[in-house]
N, C-alpha and C positions, 0 to 999 in steps of 0.2 A: 513541370515544376524543376526548379533547380535545387542544388545542395545548398544546405544552409549552415554559414560558418558564424558562431556567434564569440564575440569577445567580452571579457570582464574590463570594465573602464580603468580599473587598478593596473590590469596588464598592459593595457594599451599605453599607459605612463610608464612602465616598466621596460617598454621597448618594441610591443608589437605592433604600434600605431602605424607604421611603414608597411607592416604586412596587410592591415586592415585597408590601408589606402589602395594598395595594390589591387587587392581581392575586391574592392568598392568600383574598380573601373572594369572588371571581369563582367559581362553581361550574363555569363553561364553561372554565376556564382549569387546567392542572396548573403548579404551580409550585415549582422545585427551587433549592437552594442549594447550592454546592460550594467546596472551598478554594480550587481554582484552575480556571478554565477554558481556560488555556493561550492567552489572548489578552492577554499583559501589556501590550503596546503601546498597543492600544485602551483597555484598562482604565485605563492611568494617564493617559490624555489626556482622559477624559471618562466619561459614564455610558452604559453600554450593558447588552444582555442577549441572550442566545441565544434566538431564537422558532424552534421546529423546527429548530434546527441553523445557523439564519442570523443574523449580527450585526445587531441594531438598535441605533442610538445615539440620544441626544438630549443637548442642552446643558443641560437642566434636568430635574428629576424629571417636571414636568408634560409636558415634550416627549418624553420617553421613554415614559411611559406612553401618549401619544397616538400615537407612532410605532409602539409594539408592537401596540395595536389595530388600527391601520390596516394593518400586515403580516398581522395574522392574517385581516383582513376580506380582504385580496388574495388570499391564498395557501391559505387554510383554508376547507374546505368542511363546513358543520356539517350 
């Protein structure tokens, strides 16, 4: 089973779409998008995703992607 990364469609529109697209090409990560993840405060203030249920944030798409992979490495056993 792969780690699961979830995105809110509103946050995709705010700039995390490129991160979604990059992760979607990674066969070792399962990526999902939802209408809302019920984290509106976090969503409205910057880029974020849920990684196995944990909020991971980044100020830029590159930083978000880096932080997602870092979180996976620190918490996930392949």
